[in-house]
C-alpha positions, 0 to 999 in steps of 0.5 A, spaced: 799 104 439 792 106 438 794 110 433 798 105 429 792 100 430 787 106 427 791 107 422 792 100 420 784 099 420 784 106 416 788 102 411 786 096 409 779 099 409 782 104 403 785 097 399 777 094 400 774 100 397 779 101 392 779 094 390 771 094 389 772 101 385 778 098 381 778 091 381 785 093 377 787 095 384 788 087 385 792 085 379 799 082 380 803 087 376 800 094 381 801 090 387 807 089 385 809 097 383 806 099 389 810 094 393 816 096 390 814 104 391 813 102 398 819 099 399 823 105 396 819 111 400 818 107 406 825 106 407 828 114 407 821 115 411 824 112 417 830 115 416 826 122 417 822 119 422 827 118 427 829 126 426 822 127 427 822 123 434 828 128 436 824 134 435 828 136 428 826 135 421 829 133 415 827 137 409 834 136 404 832 128 403 829 130 395 835 134 393 839 129 396 836 123 391 838 129 385 846 129 388 847 122 390 844 120 383 848 124 379 854 121 383 852 114 382 852 116 375 858 118 375 861 113 379 858 107 374 857 110 367 863 114 366 868 112 371 867 105 371 868 104 378 866 097 380 859 098 383 860 095 390 865 100 391 860 105 387 855 103 392 859 104 398 861 110 396 854 113 395 852 111 402 859 115 406 857 121 402 850 121 405 853 119 412 857 125 411 852 129 410 848 127 415 854 129 419 854 135 417 847 136 418 848 133 425 853 138 426 849 144 424 843 142 429 847 139 436 854 143 436 852 149 433 845 148 435 842 151 428 835 151 428 834 144 423 829 147 419 834 152 417 840 146 417 837 142 412 833 148 408 839 151 406 842 143 405 837 142 401 838 148 395 845 146 396 845 139 394 840 141 389 844 146 386 851 142 387 848 136 382 845 141 377 852 143 377 856 138 375 851 135 370 850 141 367 844 141 368 842 135 363 838 128 365 844 123 366 841 116 365 844 109 366 842 105 359 842 098 360 846 098 366 852 095 362 858 092 367 853 093 373 847 089 372 846 085 378 846 092 383 841 094 378 837 087 379 838 088 387 834 094 385 828 093 380 829 086 381 824 081 385 825 075 389 820 070 389 815 075 386 817 080 392 819 086 389 827 087 392 825 095 394 820 093 399 825 086 401 830 091 404 824 095 408 822 089 411 830 087 413 831 095 415 824 096 418 826 090 423 833 093 424 830 100 425 826 097 430 830 093 435 833 100 435 829 105 436 824 101 441 828 095 444 835 099 445 838 104 449 838 109 444 832 109 443 829 110 449 835 115 449 831 119 443 826 119 445 827 123 450 831 128 447 825 129 443 820 130 450 825 135 453 833 136 451 835 139 456 832 135 462 835 129 458 842 133 459 841 134 466 841 126 467 847 125 464 845 123 457 849 126 451 844 129 447 849 132 441 850 125 439 844 122 440 841 127 435 847 127 431 846 120 431 839 120 428 841 125 422 847 120 421 841 114 421 836 119 416 842 121 411 843 113 410 837 111 409 836 116 404 842 114 400 840 107 399 833 109 397 837 114 393 840 108 389 833 105 389 830 111 386 836 112 381 834 105 378 827 105 378 827 112 374 833 110 369 834 117 368 835 123 373 833 131 372 838 134 376 833 139 377 826 135 379 829 128 381 827 127 388 823 134 388 817 134 394 819 127 397 822 130 404 815 131 404 812 124 403 816 122 408 814 128 413 807 126 411 808 119 412 811 120 418 806 124 421 801 120 419 804 114 422 804 118 429 811 122 429 809 128 433 813 134 429 814 136 436 818 130 439 818 124 442 813 120 439 813 116 433 814 107 431 817 104 425 810 100 423 807 107 424 811 109 419 812 103 415 803 104 414 803 110 414 809 110 407 803 105 404 797 109 405 800 115 402 802 111 395 795 106 397 792 114 395 797 115 390 794 109 387 787 111 388 789 118 384 792 113 378 787 109 377 782 113 378 783 118 373 784 123 377 789 129 375 795 128 378 797 135 379 792 134 385 798 130 389 802 135 392 794 138 395 794 131 397 800 131 401 799 138 404 792 136 406 794 129 410 800 133 413 795 138 416 790 133 418 795 129 422 797 135 425 791 139 427 789 131 430 795 130 434 794 137 437 786 136 439 789 129 442 795 133 446 789 137 449 785 133 451 790 129 455 793 135 458 786 137 460 785 131 463 791 131 467 
């Protein structure tokens, strides 16, 4: 909890400083766009956070966005499937991907890094093959305007992706912090073998974590597809997995597992997007974005290691 409070204080100070340096930060248009992006990135960052809490990692998220985006284009534009059914199909495919990753990690004991790295390569390649490496778009969303509104519209001035984040954040908070599964998830991350000896089906716990991660990635994939309205299979979603990992780690998730909060992940996502906003408003070259992500992950990991060592020394 101390990490979350400290992170929130840093977030507030950064927002205040940025608003002083550039008053445009507090403009309605900028705040709405910021909330929209935080919503889209926060949803799949929560999913990746579930995996990290188990002591795993998910590197396939960005490539999965490309594959699901291309499939959504096929369903809606080429095959003219009803948008409700198309959404269900996208989410089912995403859950199957998570099930596949979970089986590799939990049953076959493949290292999460290897399992999801292979997935990252496979899904990106499939997206490029299906689309013939051509950029696909949704045009004016004829026939699925309501889905487009749900992805890009607003309710009482609040962007829909941010509303989805609040709803999903609430239910995942209940799942992680108020249920037996959440306690098992944390226990698996702390010590999988000891948890298994306690009678917990650790394979099922890990499997569910990967399914949750991919399911939430599926929701974000739909939102991102309409947000960009143009899906280039070779680049759509590139490095987005790093944003999720950085947000989760910055929000208090330990890469060694066993620790993490939903509120921390959401604040971590918001802080990263404010940093991105800082880059844009102050005219800093956007090419430094990935450098910022790398620095954030490195600093977060180092701080986590230092805190762990201090706790062990006190004991």
